C-alpha positions as CSV (number, residue, x, y, z in Angstrom):
1,M,0.0,0.0,0.0
2,R,1.5,3.2,-1.1
3,H,0.5,6.6,0.6
4,R,1.3,10.2,-0.2
5,I,0.1,13.6,1.0
6,F,-0.9,16.3,-1.5
7,N,-1.1,19.9,-0.3
8,D,0.3,19.4,3.2
9,D,-0.9,22.9,4.0
10,G,-4.5,22.4,3.2
11,D,-7.1,23.5,5.6
12,E,-9.1,20.2,5.7
13,D,-8.2,16.5,5.6
14,L,-9.5,14.3,2.8
15,V,-8.8,10.7,2.4
16,F,-8.8,9.5,-1.2
17,V,-8.7,5.7,-1.6
18,M,-8.0,5.3,-5.3
19,G,-9.1,2.5,-7.5
20,W,-7.5,-0.7,-8.6
21,G,-4.7,0.1,-11.1
22,N,-4.9,4.0,-10.5
23,R,-1.6,5.7,-10.1
24,W,-0.7,9.2,-9.1
25,T,1.2,9.5,-12.3
26,H,-2.0,8.9,-14.4
27,E,-2.9,12.2,-16.0
28,N,-6.6,12.0,-15.1
29,V,-5.9,10.9,-11.5
30,S,-3.5,13.9,-11.3
31,W,-6.4,16.1,-12.5
32,L,-8.6,15.0,-9.7
33,L,-5.9,15.4,-7.1
34,G,-5.2,18.9,-8.4
35,T,-9.0,19.7,-8.2
36,L,-9.1,18.5,-4.6
37,T,-6.0,20.4,-3.6
38,E,-7.2,23.5,-5.2
39,A,-10.3,23.3,-3.0
40,D,-7.8,23.5,-0.2
41,Y,-8.0,19.9,1.0
42,R,-5.0,18.1,2.4
43,V,-5.3,15.0,0.4
44,H,-4.1,11.7,1.9
45,A,-4.0,9.5,-1.2
46,F,-3.6,5.7,-1.2
47,E,-2.5,3.5,-4.2
48,L,-3.7,0.0,-3.9
49,P,-1.7,-3.2,-4.4
50,T,-3.0,-4.7,-7.6
51,N,-2.8,-8.3,-6.4
52,I,-3.8,-9.4,-2.9
53,D,-4.4,-12.6,-0.9
54,D,-6.0,-11.0,2.1
55,F,-8.5,-8.1,1.8
56,K,-8.3,-7.0,5.4
57,A,-4.5,-7.3,5.8
58,D,-3.5,-6.0,2.3
59,W,-6.1,-3.4,1.6
60,L,-8.4,-2.5,4.6
61,E,-6.2,-2.4,7.6
62,P,-3.4,-0.2,6.3
63,V,-5.9,2.6,5.6
64,A,-8.0,1.9,8.7
65,E,-5.0,2.2,10.9
66,Y,-4.0,5.5,9.2
67,V,-7.3,7.2,9.5
68,R,-7.5,6.6,13.2
69,D,-4.9,9.3,13.7
70,L,-7.0,11.8,11.8
71,D,-9.3,14.2,13.8
72,G,-12.1,14.2,11.3
73,Y,-11.8,14.0,7.5
74,Q,-13.8,13.7,4.3
75,L,-13.7,10.4,2.5
76,L,-13.5,9.8,-1.2
77,G,-13.3,6.2,-2.6
78,H,-13.1,5.2,-6.3
79,S,-14.0,1.7,-7.4
80,A,-12.1,-0.8,-5.4
81,G,-11.2,2.0,-3.1
82,A,-14.9,2.4,-2.3
83,L,-14.9,-1.3,-1.3
84,I,-12.3,-0.3,1.3
85,A,-13.9,3.1,2.2
86,Q,-17.3,1.7,3.1
87,A,-15.6,-0.1,6.0
88,L,-13.7,2.9,7.4
89,D,-14.7,4.9,10.5
90,G,-14.4,8.5,11.4
91,A,-15.3,10.3,8.1
92,D,-17.6,13.4,8.2
93,N,-18.9,12.8,4.6
94,H,-18.6,9.8,2.4
95,V,-18.5,10.0,-1.5
96,Y,-18.0,7.0,-3.6
97,L,-17.1,7.1,-7.4
98,S,-18.3,4.0,-9.3
99,P,-18.1,1.8,-6.2
100,W,-17.0,-1.7,-6.9
101,W,-19.4,-3.4,-4.6
102,G,-20.1,-6.2,-7.1
103,Y,-18.4,-7.5,-10.3
104,G,-19.8,-6.4,-13.6
105,E,-21.9,-8.4,-15.9
106,G,-18.8,-9.6,-17.9
107,F,-17.8,-11.7,-14.9
108,P,-20.5,-14.4,-14.4
109,D,-20.9,-15.8,-10.8
110,P,-20.3,-19.4,-11.7
111,V,-17.0,-18.4,-13.3
112,L,-16.0,-16.3,-10.3
113,E,-16.8,-19.0,-8.0
114,A,-14.8,-21.6,-9.8
115,V,-11.7,-19.5,-10.1
116,S,-12.0,-18.5,-6.5
117,A,-11.3,-22.0,-5.5
118,V,-8.0,-22.3,-7.3
119,P,-5.3,-22.2,-4.5
120,T,-2.8,-19.8,-6.0
121,T,-1.9,-16.2,-5.5
122,F,-0.2,-16.0,-8.9
123,P,-1.9,-13.4,-11.2
124,C,-3.0,-15.8,-14.0
125,L,-6.5,-14.5,-14.7
126,P,-7.0,-11.9,-17.5
127,I,-9.4,-9.1,-16.6
128,G,-10.3,-8.1,-20.2
129,D,-9.8,-4.8,-21.9
130,L,-9.9,-1.7,-19.8
131,D,-9.8,0.7,-22.7
132,R,-11.2,4.2,-23.4
133,E,-14.7,2.9,-23.9
134,A,-14.6,1.2,-20.5
135,L,-12.8,3.9,-18.5
136,G,-13.7,7.0,-20.2
137,E,-13.0,9.1,-23.3
138,L,-10.1,10.9,-21.7
139,A,-8.2,7.9,-20.6
140,T,-4.7,8.3,-22.0
141,D,-2.4,5.9,-23.7
142,H,-0.1,5.9,-20.7
143,Q,-2.9,5.2,-18.3
144,I,-4.2,2.3,-20.4
145,A,-0.7,0.8,-21.0
146,T,0.2,0.9,-17.2
147,T,-3.0,-0.6,-16.0
148,P,-2.5,-4.2,-15.0
149,S,-4.1,-6.9,-17.0
150,W,-4.0,-9.9,-14.7
151,V,-5.3,-10.9,-11.2
152,S,-5.0,-14.0,-9.1
153,P,-7.6,-16.5,-7.9
154,A,-6.9,-15.3,-4.4
155,F,-7.7,-11.7,-5.5
156,V,-11.1,-12.9,-6.8
157,R,-11.8,-14.9,-3.7
158,E,-10.9,-12.0,-1.3
159,T,-12.7,-9.2,-3.2
160,R,-15.9,-11.3,-3.6
161,R,-15.8,-12.0,0.1
162,A,-15.4,-8.3,0.9
163,Q,-18.4,-7.5,-1.4
164,R,-20.6,-10.1,0.3
165,D,-19.6,-8.5,3.7
166,L,-20.5,-4.9,2.8
167,L,-21.5,-2.9,5.8
168,T,-24.5,-0.6,5.9
169,I,-23.6,2.4,3.8
170,D,-23.6,5.7,5.7
171,H,-27.1,7.3,5.5
172,D,-25.8,10.5,3.8
173,A,-23.3,8.9,1.5
174,V,-23.3,10.1,-2.1
175,V,-22.5,7.9,-5.2
176,F,-21.4,9.1,-8.6
177,C,-21.8,6.4,-11.3
178,S,-22.5,5.8,-14.9
179,L,-25.2,3.5,-16.3
180,R,-22.7,2.5,-19.0
181,D,-20.0,1.3,-16.6
182,P,-19.0,-2.2,-17.6
183,V,-16.7,-2.8,-14.5
184,V,-19.1,-2.7,-11.6
185,D,-22.5,-4.2,-10.8
186,L,-25.0,-1.3,-10.3
187,Q,-27.4,-3.4,-8.3
188,P,-25.5,-3.2,-5.0
189,I,-25.5,0.6,-5.3
190,G,-29.3,0.7,-5.9
191,E,-29.9,-1.6,-2.9
192,R,-27.8,0.3,-0.5
193,V,-28.0,4.0,-1.6
194,P,-31.2,6.0,-1.9
195,A,-31.8,7.1,-5.5
196,A,-31.7,10.9,-4.4
197,H,-28.2,10.3,-3.3
198,V,-27.0,8.8,-6.6
199,V,-25.6,11.2,-9.2
200,L,-25.4,9.8,-12.8
201,Y,-23.0,11.0,-15.2
202,D,-22.5,10.2,-18.9
203,G,-19.2,8.3,-19.4
204,G,-17.3,5.2,-18.5
205,H,-16.0,3.7,-15.2
206,E,-13.9,6.6,-14.2
207,L,-15.6,10.0,-13.7
208,F,-12.2,11.7,-13.8
209,S,-11.5,10.1,-17.2
210,S,-14.9,11.0,-18.6
211,A,-15.7,14.0,-20.7
212,A,-18.5,14.8,-18.2
213,R,-16.0,15.5,-15.4
214,E,-16.0,19.3,-15.7
215,R,-19.9,19.3,-15.5
216,S,-19.6,17.1,-12.4
217,V,-16.7,18.5,-10.4
218,D,-18.6,21.3,-8.6
219,L,-21.3,18.9,-7.4
220,L,-18.6,16.4,-6.3
221,L,-16.8,19.1,-4.2
222,A,-20.2,20.1,-2.8
223,A,-20.9,16.6,-1.8
224,L,-17.6,16.2,-0.1
225,E,-18.3,19.4,1.9
226,D,-22.1,18.9,2.7
227,G,-22.8,15.2,2.1
228,S,-26.2,14.2,0.6
229,D,-27.7,17.7,1.2
230,A,-25.7,18.9,-1.8
231,V,-27.3,16.4,-4.2
232,E,-30.8,15.6,-3.0
233,E,-32.4,18.0,-5.3
234,R,-30.0,17.1,-8.1
235,P,-29.8,13.4,-8.5
236,T,-28.3,13.6,-12.0
237,V,-25.9,15.7,-13.9
238,P,-27.0,17.0,-17.3
239,A,-25.2,15.5,-20.2
């Protein structure tokens, strides 16, 4: 687990748990980090290991231990980062971008169940193409080229277990997601988050890699500051 602070002189702490394969050096991740620091947040950003054999030890506990030392913070989790973020304590407001609370339709349950039983941590399972259509129109060649293409059976087993063990989502949490997202299952979002707290955008899996990001960023910042009060009257962002 890699951790870095951006804008150490910021007025307010914000914990950003990035998605699987996201890197600080990715241009669109850098755009989001810049947006957050320009809003005067002290951003505590976490890069996730891309292959794990224990969800709690490898992903959850390093972040959970870190946030215990923060005296209040805002929480932003993207994709797999939202799978971690939903289990953290102490945040004032919770905002989730395309939360990976279930595998997308390209990963049938019987297949996932079968590969989960294979006793290896070697990344031997292809994840398919995470291209611009999947991620967002603004995804760069560098981003696509440096996104891993393989995971292990142990990774599948541990992430599915974490998805089954989801906690009750905070009552004023806000979710930003796209109906065209091929990576995540949207049903767990609908089951756990009121429709008025879900903001739809037009694009792929990554809001920050989608052309709609400029039209969504003000509402994203408002949700981080004010929680669901910022979006209850605006459940969608115009295309």
